[in-house]
C-alpha positions in Angstrom: -3.4 -9.7 -7.0 0.1 -10.6 -5.8 1.1 -6.9 -5.9 -2.0 -5.9 -3.9 -1.2 -8.5 -1.3 2.4 -7.2 -1.0 1.2 -3.6 -0.7 -1.4 -4.4 1.8 1.0 -6.7 3.8 3.7 -4.0 3.9 1.1 -1.4 5.0 -0.1 -3.7 7.7 3.5 -4.3 8.9 4.0 -0.5 9.1 0.8 0.0 11.1 1.5 -2.8 13.5 5.0 -1.9 14.3 3.4 1.3 15.7 0.8 -0.8 17.6 1.0 -0.5 21.4 -1.7 -0.5 24.1 -4.3 2.1 23.5 -3.6 2.4 19.8 -5.3 -0.8 18.6 -8.7 0.8 17.7 -6.9 3.3 15.5 -4.8 0.6 14.0 -7.9 -1.5 13.3 -9.6 1.5 11.6 -6.4 1.9 9.4 -6.5 -1.7 8.4 -10.1 -1.4 7.3 -9.1 1.8 5.3 -6.2 -0.3 3.6 -8.7 -3.0 2.5 -11.1 -0.3 1.1 -8.4 1.2 -1.0 -7.0 -0.5 -4.2 -3.7 1.2 -5.1 -3.3 -0.6 -8.5 -6.6 0.6 -9.8 -6.7 3.9 -7.8 -10.2 3.1 -6.6 -11.7 2.6 -3.2 -13.0 -0.8 -4.0 -11.0 -3.8 -2.8 -13.5 -6.4 -1.7 -16.0 -3.6 -2.3 -16.5 -1.0 0.3 -16.1 -2.5 3.7 -18.0 -1.2 6.6 -16.6 -1.7 10.1 -18.8 -4.0 12.1 -18.5 -4.1 15.9 -19.9 -7.7 16.2 -17.4 -8.9 13.5 -14.6 -7.0 15.3 -15.5 -8.6 18.7 -15.6 -12.1 17.0 -12.2 -11.5 15.3 -10.7 -10.2 18.5 -11.8 -13.2 20.4 -10.2 -15.5 17.7 -6.9 -13.4 17.7 -6.8 -13.6 21.5 -7.5 -17.4 21.3 -4.7 -17.9 18.8 -2.3 -15.9 21.1 -3.3 -17.7 24.3 -3.4 -21.2 22.9 -0.3 -20.7 20.5 -1.8 -21.7 17.1 -2.1 -20.2 13.8 -4.8 -21.8 11.7 -8.4 -21.2 10.4 -9.6 -24.2 12.4 -8.5 -24.6 16.0 -7.8 -27.9 17.7 -11.4 -28.6 18.4 -12.6 -27.9 14.9 -13.9 -24.3 15.6 -14.1 -22.2 12.4 -15.0 -18.6 11.4 -18.6 -19.6 11.3 -18.5 -20.9 14.9 -16.9 -17.6 16.1 -19.6 -15.6 14.4 -22.5 -17.9 15.6 -21.2 -17.4 19.2 -21.8 -13.7 18.7 -25.3 -14.4 17.2 -24.1 -12.8 14.1 -26.5 -13.4 11.2 -24.7 -13.6 7.9 -25.4 -14.6 4.3 -21.7 -15.3 3.6 -18.6 -15.0 5.7 -14.7 -15.6 5.4 -11.6 -15.1 7.3 -8.1 -13.9 6.6 -5.2 -14.5 9.0 -1.8 -12.9 9.3 1.1 -13.5 11.7 4.4 -11.6 12.1 7.3 -13.0 14.1 9.1 -10.4 16.2 12.4 -9.5 14.6 11.2 -10.3 11.1 10.2 -7.7 8.5 7.5 -9.7 6.7 4.0 -11.0 7.4 3.0 -14.6 6.9 -0.5 -15.1 5.4 -2.4 -18.2 6.4 -1.5 -21.1 4.1 -5.3 -21.4 3.1 -6.9 -18.5 1.5 -10.5 -18.4 2.9 -11.5 -15.2 1.3 -13.1 -15.8 -2.0 -11.8 -12.9 -4.1 -14.9 -13.1 -6.4 -17.2 -12.7 -3.4 -17.7 -9.0 -2.5 -18.1 -8.7 1.3 -19.7 -5.6 2.8 -18.6 -5.8 6.4 -15.2 -6.4 8.2 -14.0 -6.9 11.7 -10.3 -7.0 12.7 -8.7 -8.4 15.8 -5.1 -8.0 16.8 -3.3 -9.9 19.6 0.3 -10.7 20.7 1.6 -14.0 22.1 3.9 -16.9 21.4 3.8 -19.2 18.5 6.5 -21.8 17.6 8.3 -20.6 20.8 8.7 -17.0 19.4 6.9 -13.7 20.2 4.4 -13.0 17.4 1.6 -10.5 16.4 -1.6 -12.1 15.1 -4.2 -10.3 12.8 -7.5 -11.9 12.2 -10.0 -10.4 9.7 -13.6 -11.6 9.5 -15.5 -10.5 6.3 -19.3 -10.9 5.9 -22.4 -10.0 4.3 -25.1 -9.7 7.0 -28.6 -11.1 6.6 -31.0 -8.3 6.0 
């Protein structure tokens, strides 16, 4: 799993270095493709096949923008809001859900993953939404990536 994380993290870095206004949708699609491809096993089955979900994407974008605007990097904001609250605000009906966060400080070549891992690697999610935003964190310019994973209710 550590090798997968490094490969995906380096790929995310490469994609987001190229990110600029107007390219975020393409970047988000490429991030989804990365999480659908498992280079170690040569299969397209990391977290199972992940379908892009516009509602998850909207919720993830709102969370990324909130972290950028309010300068925090955490699964729970200062008021206690979690991934489930972001999804409920969008009226998203889910059986299970999780979130993954990344931050990259400008001038650094590595991404930092959130200290808590909220994606259960034994759980196979079917849908993903990705949000990307830039702002300040710890008095430095950063790029935030928020990924929401879910299994919608049928």
